[in-house]
C-alpha angles and dihedrals in degrees: 000000000000132000127206134191105213119197112225129170105290096353148058112228121211110218127187120201128189140165131020135261134058112002119260122186110209119204123189126204142250104077096250097023124135112255100276094172095062093107125120091216092065100032114118108269117246096018139102101245119204119195116187116190106228120254110276094013131101111333095347116100127218124072144231112357143156134257091262089061092044091054091046090051090058090056090049090054093046092052094043091054092045094240114160098194131346143188111248119216116189133178123205107322087009089063092056092046090049091054093050091047091053091049093051099037107028092155090063097050129076090186145317130248106195116187124193096339127165095232125223098302144097098202116167095217090052091051092046092053091049094049091047093054106032095093090059093058121106108266113246113179109222126168112242133190103217095198092056089044093054096047094048095045089053090049091049089058091051090051096050090049095051111123095228097046098105093043090052093048093048090051095048108115096189116114109247125192110197118194129187125198109236095222096042113126088216110095112244099211094099089057091049090051092047092050089053092049099047112083091228101025126134132184131205139160125234103219125231099005135111129226096277097044090143082077103032098038106021094164091054090047093053094045093047097046093043092053092048092049092049091051089057093052088054096045 
């Protein structure tokens, strides 16, 4: 295991790296959560896993920022670690960030594995279903910076309302594997739609697991993510 302090504009980003093989960038959710996926036991097997702690969260300095800055930080990390192209694995908010990163920097991304994301939408019925079911979810205690959360959620809304969003997604040539958790209270229809829109998008459901199955079913998480990453190296 290695750690790196990567200098970015206005911040120093703490990055953890483990394993060997093709490079995989791993993004956790929130936004504004500490990097809860930086665990060797759930890292994709046979890959070099890179876990940057988000700006303003955990050991990374900086503060509230927008999605543009979050995407730019990923490029700073890639260049600092001398990675040519990498697979990007994202959970929840991290899935949505991974998709945007692939759209804006397709030359840097081999493919995306997006797990249990929201999708680029702000639909009221989706939000109502989530709010109705969230108290029934398994409780996973994750540290959250509320200021970073608020700034990135506001920026997410700006992104999904951008007039060229759907054109950019439809033109994105990066392979994207979208996965929903069967027991997630978050409706999966936005991910199905996104998979249909993306030229090389696929959609599947991981059976019998909740949203945070990286915590509740770590073996299933590792097997699922490893298989998805391997499929991208063979594409």
